[in-house]
SEDOKE-875587 format. One record per residue (C-alpha): residue in three letters; x, y, z. Coordinates in steps of 0.2 Angstrom, whole numbers. Example, Ala and Ser with C-alpha at 12.3 -4.5 7.8 and 13.67 -1.06 7.14 Angstrom:
TORLO residuo     x     y     z
TORLO     ALA    62   -22    39
TORLO     SER    68    -5    36
% end
This chain:
TORLO residuo     x     y     z
TORLO     MET   155   588  -213
TORLO     VAL   149   582  -196
TORLO     LYS   138   570  -205
TORLO     SER   152   563  -216
TORLO     LYS   163   561  -200
TORLO     ALA   149   551  -192
TORLO     LEU   147   540  -207
TORLO     ALA   166   537  -207
TORLO     LEU   166   532  -189
TORLO     THR   151   521  -191
TORLO     GLU   160   512  -206
TORLO     VAL   176   510  -195
TORLO     ALA   166   503  -181
TORLO     ALA   157   491  -192
TORLO     ARG   173   485  -199
TORLO     ALA   181   483  -182
TORLO     LEU   166   473  -176
TORLO     GLN   166   462  -191
TORLO     THR   185   459  -188
TORLO     ALA   181   456  -169
TORLO     VAL   167   444  -172
TORLO     PRO   177   428  -175
TORLO     VAL   188   432  -160
TORLO     ILE   173   435  -149
TORLO     ALA   166   418  -155
TORLO     VAL   182   409  -149
TORLO     VAL   182   419  -133
TORLO     ALA   164   413  -130
TORLO     ILE   169   395  -132
TORLO     TYR   184   397  -120
TORLO     TYR   173   407  -108
TORLO     ALA   161   393  -106
TORLO     LEU   175   380  -105
TORLO     MET   183   391   -91
TORLO     LEU   167   391   -81
TORLO     ALA   166   373   -82
TORLO     ILE   183   370   -75
TORLO     LEU   180   383   -61
TORLO     ASN   164   375   -56
TORLO     PHE   172   358   -56
TORLO     MET   186   365   -45
TORLO     GLN   172   374   -34
TORLO     ALA   164   357   -32
TORLO     LEU   181   349   -26
TORLO     GLY   181   363   -12
TORLO     HIS   196   362    -1
TORLO     ARG   207   354   -14
TORLO     PHE   207   370   -24
TORLO     GLU   206   383   -10
TORLO     ALA   217   395   -19
TORLO     VAL   207   395   -34
TORLO     ALA   191   397   -24
TORLO     SER   198   412   -16
TORLO     GLY   203   419   -33
TORLO     VAL   186   417   -40
TORLO     GLY   179   425   -24
TORLO     HIS   190   440   -27
TORLO     ILE   185   442   -45
TORLO     THR   167   441   -42
TORLO     HIS   168   458   -33
TORLO     PHE   170   465   -50
TORLO     THR   161   454   -62
TORLO     HIS   151   438   -61
TORLO     LEU   159   421   -66
TORLO     THR   143   411   -65
TORLO     THR   151   399   -52
TORLO     TRP   141   392   -38
TORLO     GLU   145   391   -20
TORLO     GLY   136   378   -10
TORLO     PRO   133   359   -10
TORLO     ALA   146   351   -21
TORLO     LEU   133   343   -32
TORLO     ILE   127   360   -39
TORLO     PRO   143   367   -45
TORLO     ALA   147   349   -52
TORLO     LEU   131   349   -62
TORLO     LEU   134   367   -68
TORLO     GLY   151   362   -73
TORLO     ILE   144   348   -84
TORLO     GLY   131   360   -91
TORLO     MET   145   373   -95
TORLO     LEU   156   359  -103
TORLO     LEU   141   354  -114
TORLO     LEU   138   372  -118
TORLO     ALA   156   375  -124
TORLO     TYR   154   360  -135
TORLO     GLU   138   367  -143
TORLO     LEU   147   384  -145
TORLO     TRP   161   375  -154
TORLO     LEU   148   368  -166
TORLO     ARG   143   386  -169
TORLO     LYS   125   383  -164
TORLO     ARG   115   399  -163
TORLO     MET   105   394  -147
TORLO     ALA   121   391  -138
TORLO     ILE   127   409  -138
TORLO     VAL   109   414  -133
TORLO     VAL   109   402  -118
TORLO     LEU   126   408  -113
TORLO     CYS   122   426  -113
TORLO     GLY   104   424  -106
TORLO     PHE   112   413   -92
TORLO     ILE   125   426   -88
TORLO     VAL   112   440   -87
TORLO     ALA    99   431   -77
TORLO     GLN   112   425   -64
TORLO     ALA   119   442   -63
TORLO     PHE   102   450   -59
TORLO     VAL    99   436   -46
TORLO     ASP   116   441   -38
TORLO     ALA   112   459   -39
TORLO     SER    96   456   -29
TORLO     ARG   107   447   -16
TORLO     GLY   118   463   -14
TORLO     MET   130   462   -29
TORLO     ARG   139   479   -31
TORLO     ARG   134   490   -46
TORLO     PRO   151   490   -55
TORLO     GLY   151   471   -55
TORLO     LEU   133   471   -62
TORLO     MET   138   483   -76
TORLO     LEU   153   473   -81
TORLO     THR   144   457   -81
TORLO     LEU   130   465   -92
TORLO     LEU   144   472  -103
TORLO     LEU   152   455  -105
TORLO     ALA   135   448  -110
TORLO     MET   133   461  -123
TORLO     VAL   150   458  -130
TORLO     LEU   147   440  -132
TORLO     ALA   130   443  -140
TORLO     ALA   139   454  -153
TORLO     ALA   146   437  -160
TORLO     PHE   128   431  -164
TORLO     LYS   131   430  -183
TORLO     ALA   146   419  -180
TORLO     PHE   134   405  -174
TORLO     PRO   124   401  -189
TORLO     GLY   119   383  -183
TORLO     ARG   100   382  -183
TORLO     THR    89   372  -170
TORLO     ASP    81   356  -177
TORLO     PRO    63   361  -183
TORLO     ALA    55   346  -175
TORLO     ALA    64   349  -158
TORLO     THR    59   368  -159
TORLO     ARG    40   363  -161
TORLO     ARG    42   351  -146
TORLO     LEU    51   365  -136
TORLO     LYS    37   377  -138
TORLO     LYS    25   365  -130
TORLO     ALA    36   358  -117
TORLO     LEU    43   375  -110
TORLO     PRO    27   382  -103
TORLO     ILE    21   365   -97
TORLO     LEU    38   361   -87
TORLO     ALA    39   379   -81
TORLO     GLY    21   380   -76
TORLO     GLY    22   362   -68
TORLO     PHE    38   367   -58
TORLO     PHE    31   383   -51
TORLO     ALA    14   376   -47
TORLO     TYR    22   361   -38
TORLO     GLY    35   372   -29
TORLO     ILE    23   385   -23
TORLO     THR    10   373   -18
TORLO     GLY    23   362    -8
TORLO     LEU    30   378     1
TORLO     TYR    13   384     5
TORLO     LEU     8   367    13
TORLO     LEU    24   366    22
TORLO     ARG    25   384    27
TORLO     GLY    23   380    46
TORLO     SER    37   368    47
TORLO     LEU    49   378    36
TORLO     GLY    44   395    45
TORLO     ILE    37   404    30
TORLO     HIS    27   419    35
TORLO     THR    22   425    17
TORLO     THR     9   420     5
TORLO     ASN    15   431    -9
TORLO     LEU    16   421   -25
TORLO     TYR    32   430   -32
TORLO     ARG    41   426   -16
TORLO     LEU    35   408   -15
TORLO     ALA    41   406   -33
TORLO     TYR    58   413   -30
TORLO     LYS    59   402   -15
TORLO     ALA    54   387   -25
TORLO     ILE    69   390   -37
TORLO     ALA    81   392   -22
TORLO     VAL    75   376   -14
TORLO     ALA    79   367   -31
TORLO     VAL    95   374   -35
TORLO     GLY   102   386   -22
TORLO     ASP   103   390    -3
TORLO     SER    85   394     2
TORLO     GLY    89   397    20
TORLO     PHE    77   383    26
TORLO     THR    81   368    37
TORLO     PHE    73   352    29
TORLO     HIS    68   337    39
TORLO     GLY    56   323    36
TORLO     LEU    42   327    23
TORLO     ALA    51   344    19
TORLO     LEU    67   335    15
TORLO     ALA    57   323     3
TORLO     PHE    49   339    -5
TORLO     ARG    66   347    -8
TORLO     CYS    73   331   -16
TORLO     SER    58   330   -27
TORLO     MET    61   349   -32
TORLO     ILE    79   345   -36
TORLO     PHE    75   330   -47
TORLO     LEU    60   340   -56
TORLO     ALA    72   355   -59
TORLO     LEU    86   344   -65
TORLO     GLY    75   333   -76
TORLO     SER    66   348   -84
TORLO     ILE    83   356   -88
TORLO     ILE    90   340   -96
TORLO     LEU    74   339  -107
TORLO     LEU    74   357  -112
TORLO     ALA    93   356  -116
TORLO     TYR    90   341  -126
TORLO     LEU    77   350  -136
TORLO     VAL    87   366  -138
TORLO     PHE   103   357  -144
TORLO     ARG    96   341  -152
TORLO     PRO   106   339  -169
TORLO     PHE    98   345  -184
TORLO     ARG    90   331  -194
TORLO     GLU    83   329  -211
TORLO     GLU    73   315  -219
TORLO     GLU    83   300  -222
TORLO     GLY    87   296  -240
TORLO     ALA    86   306  -256
TORLO     SER    70   309  -266
TORLO     ASN    67   299  -282
TORLO     ALA    72   314  -293
TORLO     ASP    88   317  -283
TORLO     ARG    93   299  -285
TORLO     GLU    90   299  -303
TORLO     ARG   100   315  -305
TORLO     ALA   114   307  -295
TORLO     ARG   114   291  -305
TORLO     ASN   116   301  -321
TORLO     ILE   131   310  -314
TORLO     VAL   138   293  -308
TORLO     GLU   136   286  -326
TORLO     ASN   146   301  -333
TORLO     TYR   159   304  -320
TORLO     GLY   159   288  -309
TORLO     SER   176   281  -313
TORLO     ASP   181   280  -294
TORLO     SER   179   263  -286
TORLO     LEU   168   271  -272
TORLO     ALA   157   282  -284
TORLO     TYR   143   270  -287
TORLO     PHE   141   267  -268
TORLO     ASN   135   285  -267
TORLO     LEU   118   278  -274
TORLO     ARG   115   269  -258
TORLO     SER    97   272  -252
TORLO     ASP   100   278  -235
TORLO     LYS   112   292  -240
TORLO     GLN   107   310  -242
TORLO     THR   113   319  -258
TORLO     PHE   120   337  -260
TORLO     PHE   121   345  -277
TORLO     HIS   132   359  -283
TORLO     ARG   133   363  -302
TORLO     ASP   135   347  -311
TORLO     SER   142   337  -296
TORLO     PHE   135   329  -280
TORLO     LEU   141   321  -264
TORLO     ALA   133   308  -253
TORLO     TYR   132   309  -235
TORLO     LYS   125   303  -218
TORLO     VAL   123   313  -202
TORLO     VAL   129   304  -187
TORLO     GLY   127   314  -171
TORLO     ASP   133   331  -175
TORLO     VAL   144   325  -190
TORLO     ALA   140   325  -208
TORLO     VAL   150   310  -215
TORLO     ILE   153   311  -234
TORLO     SER   155   295  -243
TORLO     GLY   170   295  -254
TORLO     ASP   174   308  -266
TORLO     PRO   161   320  -273
TORLO     VAL   156   314  -290
TORLO     GLY   159   326  -305
TORLO     PRO   173   336  -313
TORLO     ALA   188   336  -302
TORLO     ASP   190   355  -303
TORLO     ASN   173   357  -295
TORLO     ILE   179   347  -279
TORLO     SER   184   363  -270
TORLO     GLY   168   372  -274
TORLO     ILE   156   358  -269
TORLO     VAL   165   355  -253
TORLO     GLY   165   373  -249
TORLO     ALA   147   375  -252
TORLO     PHE   143   359  -242
TORLO     HIS   153   366  -228
TORLO     GLU   142   382  -227
TORLO     TYR   127   370  -228
TORLO     CYS   134   361  -212
TORLO     LEU   137   376  -203
TORLO     ASP   119   382  -205
TORLO     ARG   114   365  -197
TORLO     GLY   127   364  -183
TORLO     TRP   136   350  -191
TORLO     ARG   155   346  -192
TORLO     LEU   161   340  -209
TORLO     SER   171   325  -213
TORLO     ILE   175   314  -229
TORLO     LEU   177   295  -227
TORLO     GLY   187   286  -240
TORLO     ALA   193   302  -250
TORLO     SER   206   297  -263
TORLO     GLY   224   304  -262
TORLO     ASN   225   311  -279
TORLO     LEU   212   324  -275
TORLO     MET   220   330  -260
TORLO     PRO   226   347  -268
TORLO     TYR   207   351  -271
TORLO     TYR   203   346  -253
TORLO     GLU   217   357  -246
TORLO     GLU   211   371  -256
TORLO     ALA   194   369  -248
TORLO     GLY   202   370  -230
TORLO     LEU   202   351  -226
TORLO     ARG   215   341  -218
TORLO     GLY   218   322  -221
TORLO     PHE   222   307  -210
TORLO     GLU   228   292  -220
TORLO     LEU   215   278  -215
TORLO     GLY   223   265  -226
TORLO     GLU   224   258  -243
TORLO     GLU   212   250  -256
TORLO     THR   217   234  -266
TORLO     VAL   215   237  -284
TORLO     VAL   219   223  -297
TORLO     ASN   225   228  -314
TORLO     VAL   215   215  -324
TORLO     GLU   224   220  -340
TORLO     ASP   240   212  -333
TORLO     PHE   232   199  -323
TORLO     THR   237   181  -327
TORLO     LEU   239   164  -318
TORLO     GLU   255   160  -328
TORLO     GLY   272   162  -320
TORLO     ARG   281   156  -304
TORLO     GLN   276   171  -293
TORLO     VAL   257   165  -294
TORLO     ARG   261   147  -293
TORLO     LYS   251   145  -276
TORLO     LEU   236   154  -282
TORLO     ARG   236   144  -299
TORLO     GLN   237   128  -289
TORLO     SER   222   133  -278
TORLO     VAL   212   138  -294
TORLO     ASN   216   123  -304
TORLO     LYS   213   111  -290
TORLO     LEU   195   117  -289
TORLO     ALA   193   118  -308
TORLO     LYS   198   100  -309
TORLO     ALA   186    95  -295
TORLO     GLY   172   102  -306
TORLO     TYR   169   119  -299
TORLO     THR   164   132  -311
TORLO     MET   159   151  -313
TORLO     GLU   145   160  -320
TORLO     PHE   144   179  -323
TORLO     MET   128   188  -325
TORLO     TYR   121   205  -322
TORLO     ASN   107   210  -310
TORLO     ALA    94   211  -324
TORLO     SER    97   193  -329
TORLO     ILE    98   183  -313
TORLO     PRO    85   168  -313
TORLO     ALA    73   168  -298
TORLO     HIS    79   151  -292
TORLO     ILE    97   157  -291
TORLO     LYS    92   173  -282
TORLO     HIS    84   162  -268
TORLO     GLU   100   152  -266
TORLO     LEU   111   167  -266
TORLO     VAL   100   175  -253
TORLO     ASN   102   160  -242
TORLO     ILE   120   159  -244
TORLO     SER   122   178  -239
TORLO     VAL   110   176  -224
TORLO     ASP   120   161  -217
TORLO     TRP   137   170  -220
TORLO     ARG   131   185  -211
TORLO     GLY   127   174  -196
TORLO     GLY   110   182  -193
TORLO     LYS   118   200  -192
TORLO     GLN   112   215  -202
TORLO     GLU   122   221  -217
TORLO     THR   136   233  -213
TORLO     GLY   146   246  -223
TORLO     PHE   144   263  -229
TORLO     SER   157   270  -240
TORLO     MET   161   253  -249
TORLO     GLY   144   245  -247
TORLO     LEU   128   247  -257
TORLO     GLY   117   239  -244
TORLO     ARG   106   230  -256
TORLO     LEU   107   214  -267
TORLO     MET    99   210  -284
TORLO     SER    89   226  -285
TORLO     SER    81   232  -301
TORLO     GLU    89   249  -297
TORLO     ASP   106   241  -301
TORLO     PRO   105   233  -318
TORLO     ASP   124   235  -322
TORLO     CYS   130   227  -306
TORLO     LEU   139   211  -309
TORLO     PHE   136   194  -300
TORLO     CYS   150   181  -301
TORLO     VAL   143   165  -295
TORLO     ALA   153   149  -291
TORLO     TYR   145   132  -293
TORLO     ASP   151   115  -285
TORLO     PRO   152    99  -295
TORLO     ASP   133    96  -292
TORLO     ASN   130   113  -300
TORLO     LYS   124   121  -284
TORLO     PRO   130   139  -279
TORLO     VAL   143   139  -266
TORLO     GLY   148   157  -266
TORLO     PHE   146   173  -275
TORLO     LEU   154   190  -278
TORLO     HIS   144   206  -281
TORLO     PHE   152   220  -290
TORLO     VAL   146   238  -294
TORLO     PRO   152   247  -310
TORLO     MET   166   260  -312
TORLO     TYR   160   270  -327
TORLO     PRO   163   272  -341
TORLO     HIS   169   254  -344
TORLO     VAL   183   256  -331
TORLO     GLY   180   241  -321
TORLO     TYR   171   234  -306
TORLO     SER   172   237  -287
TORLO     LEU   168   223  -275
TORLO     ASP   153   226  -264
TORLO     VAL   150   209  -255
TORLO     HIS   159   193  -255
TORLO     ARG   150   178  -249
TORLO     SER   153   159  -248
TORLO     LYS   143   145  -242
TORLO     ILE   146   138  -224
TORLO     GLY   157   123  -226
TORLO     SER   163   126  -244
TORLO     PRO   182   124  -248
TORLO     GLY   193   138  -242
TORLO     ALA   200   141  -259
TORLO     VAL   183   146  -266
TORLO     SER   187   164  -263
TORLO     GLU   203   163  -272
TORLO     PHE   194   154  -286
TORLO     MET   180   167  -288
TORLO     ILE   192   182  -288
TORLO     ALA   204   174  -300
TORLO     ARG   191   169  -312
TORLO     THR   182   186  -311
TORLO     ALA   199   195  -315
TORLO     GLU   200   184  -331
TORLO     PHE   182   188  -336
TORLO     LEU   184   207  -334
TORLO     HIS   200   206  -344
TORLO     SER   191   197  -358
TORLO     GLU   177   210  -358
TORLO     GLY   190   224  -360
TORLO     TYR   190   231  -342
TORLO     ARG   205   238  -334
TORLO     GLN   202   238  -315
TORLO     MET   195   227  -301
TORLO     SER   194   235  -284
TORLO     LEU   193   222  -269
TORLO     HIS   195   227  -251
TORLO     PHE   199   242  -240
TORLO     LEU   214   238  -229
TORLO     ALA   215   250  -213
TORLO     LEU   232   256  -209
TORLO     ALA   240   245  -223
TORLO     GLU   254   257  -226
TORLO     ASN   261   252  -209
TORLO     TYR   261   233  -211
TORLO     ARG   262   229  -230
TORLO     ASP   278   219  -235
TORLO     ASP   281   231  -249
TORLO     ARG   278   247  -240
TORLO     ASP   288   262  -246
TORLO     GLY   294   267  -228
TORLO     PRO   296   259  -211
TORLO     GLY   279   264  -206
TORLO     SER   273   267  -188
TORLO     SER   276   253  -175
TORLO     PHE   261   260  -165
TORLO     TYR   249   258  -180
TORLO     ARG   256   242  -185
TORLO     GLY   253   235  -167
TORLO     LEU   236   243  -167
TORLO     ALA   232   234  -184
TORLO     ARG   237   217  -177
TORLO     VAL   226   220  -161
TORLO     LEU   211   226  -172
TORLO     ASP   213   210  -183
TORLO     HIS   206   200  -169
TORLO     ILE   190   210  -171
TORLO     LEU   190   216  -189
TORLO     PRO   199   207  -204
TORLO     ILE   213   219  -207
TORLO     VAL   230   211  -209
TORLO     SER   222   194  -213
TORLO     VAL   213   202  -228
TORLO     TYR   230   210  -234
TORLO     HIS   238   193  -234
TORLO     PHE   224   186  -245
TORLO     ASP   223   201  -257
TORLO     LYS   242   201  -260
TORLO     LYS   241   185  -269
TORLO     PHE   233   194  -284
TORLO     PHE   248   207  -285
TORLO     PRO   237   222  -284
TORLO     ALA   241   241  -283
TORLO     TRP   237   250  -267
TORLO     LYS   227   266  -268
TORLO     LYS   227   278  -253
TORLO     ARG   211   282  -244
TORLO     TYR   209   297  -231
TORLO     LEU   198   303  -218
TORLO     LEU   196   322  -220
TORLO     HIS   192   334  -207
TORLO     VAL   191   353  -204
TORLO     GLY   203   354  -189
TORLO     VAL   213   343  -178
TORLO     VAL   201   345  -164
TORLO     ASP   188   337  -175
TORLO     LEU   198   321  -178
TORLO     LEU   191   311  -163
TORLO     LEU   173   316  -166
TORLO     VAL   173   312  -185
TORLO     GLY   183   296  -181
TORLO     LEU   169   290  -170
TORLO     ALA   156   295  -182
TORLO     ALA   165   286  -196
TORLO     VAL   165   270  -186
TORLO     SER   147   272  -182
TORLO     ALA   142   275  -201
TORLO     GLU   152   260  -206
TORLO     SER   143   249  -192
TORLO     ALA   161   242  -190
TORLO     LEU   157   235  -173
TORLO     GLY   143   224  -181
TORLO     ILE   154   215  -193
TORLO     THR   152   197  -194
TORLO     ARG   165   186  -187
TORLO     PRO   169   168  -190
TORLO     SER   162   164  -172
TORLO     ASP   145   170  -178
TORLO     ARG   145   158  -193
TORLO     LYS   150   144  -181
TORLO     LYS   135   147  -170
TORLO     LYS   124   147  -185
TORLO     GLU   130   130  -190
% end
C-alpha cells in the first residue's frame, strides 16, 4: 500500500514537472533578461538609485548576479546576460548550463565574502529549478566549435592564471601582498581582472591590471563564441540527395519556385515523399518557397523540420510561401507576413491583338520590323559560340557584381544539370545576341518561371518587352499555361488594381526602396502583360521572430548586392 502511494506521488510529481518545464524555460529567458536590465541600471549608478537600493535589499535573501563596482563591469555583464537571454530564446542547451553554472559560481563567491546562509540556499534552489528545464533546451553546440572549445579552454584558463599569478608575485612588493599561496594568488588574479581586489594600482601595476582585464575579456568573448556559435552543416546537398530532390520536383514541381529548390548551395530535408530546401543564415534556417511534394504532407514536413531546427538551435522561416497553402502552414504552427506578389502571365490567353495592348504591340512590332528576331532553345542544345556571347552579355549586365537571388534564382546558367531549362535569345538585325531570358520549368508541362533577364548594354529599351511577348507566344504555341515573371515586394499596397486601399506606410516604403531595388518600376513593366498576381509570404513561428527572420531573408537573397543602372554605366 505504501509502495503504491509512493509510485502515485512519483507519477504526480513527474507530471507536474513535465507541465512546469516549459514555464521554467520561459522564466529562465526572462530571468537572464532581467539581470541584463539590472546590470545596465547598476552601471548607470545614481540615475537609478532606487533600483540599486532595491537590488541591494533583495540580495540579502538571494543573489541576483549583479555587480557593484566600476561601471564598465556591470555594463559588460549586462551585455553578456542580454546575449545569454537570446541564446536561451534559441533554446540552446549550453545557455541553460551557463546560466545555472554562473549563478552557482557567483553565489559561492559571495558566500566566501560573507553572504548569509539563507541567501545561499535560495540561490542554489533557483539554480536547481532552472536546471530542471534542461530538456526544454534541445539546441546542440556546433561540433566543430566543441572540438575547438576543448582545446581552447585549458589553454586560456592556464594562460590566464599563469600570467596573473606570475604578475602578482613579481609585483607583490608594490601591491602589499604578503602571501605566496597559489590558491590565494589565483583568487586575487580573478579579482584583479573582474572585481574589487582591494589593491591600489599605479604605474606598472596599473598596466598589469589593464592587461589582466583585456586578457579576461578576450578569453570570455572567445569562449562564448565557441560555446554559442550557430550549428553548421556542410553547404549543399549530396549528389544522391540532389537526384532524389530532382525526381520529386519532376513529379510535384508545379509551383513556379519549385525548380529553384535544386540550387546547388541549398540544403535538402526529406520527409516521406516530400522535401524542402533551405539555407542557414546566422541562427535562422530559411526555407526556399513551398516544400515540394503532396500538399497534404506540408504540415508533416514543416513539423518534422521544426524539430530538426530546435535540435540545432535554429529559428525557422519560409521565404516565398504561396498563399493557397496557408491552412497547412497554420496547422504546423506558422504565421505569415505578406511579402508581396508574383507576376504570373496566363499564356493561354496572351495576345498582342486588341486596344488594351496597343502600346506593347507597337513596341514589339517596331523591333520586329527593324529586323530583331527570337530563338528558343533548351540548355542541352545551345551552341558553344552562343554560350560565350550570352555569358559576356550577362557579365556586363551584372556590372561586375556576383549573382544574387535565393528563392527565385537558380544561381547557374547553361549547366548540364538543367537540360529542361529554356533560353529565349533575342538577335539584332546583324544576327548578334542582344539579350536573353532564362526560364526554369514548372512540371508537368505547366509552364516556365523566369530565372534571369539580361540585355546587352546599349540595346533598345523595348528589347525586354519584345523578348517576354515573343516568349509568351512561344509557350502558348507549345501548349503551356503559365509564365512566371518577377516578384513584386509589397505590391498589394501600390498596384493600380489592388482589392483594397492598402497601407500608406508600406506604399511609401516601396517607393523609397524603389530607388535601391527595382520594385514599383518592375510592376509598371509587368502590368503591360496583363498578368495575374500570386501572393507570397514570409512565414515565421512567432511575432518576436519577425525581425530576425526578415534580416535573414534579406541576407539569403543578397538583396543589397543587386545590380543597379549606375553599376552598368561604370562598366561602360
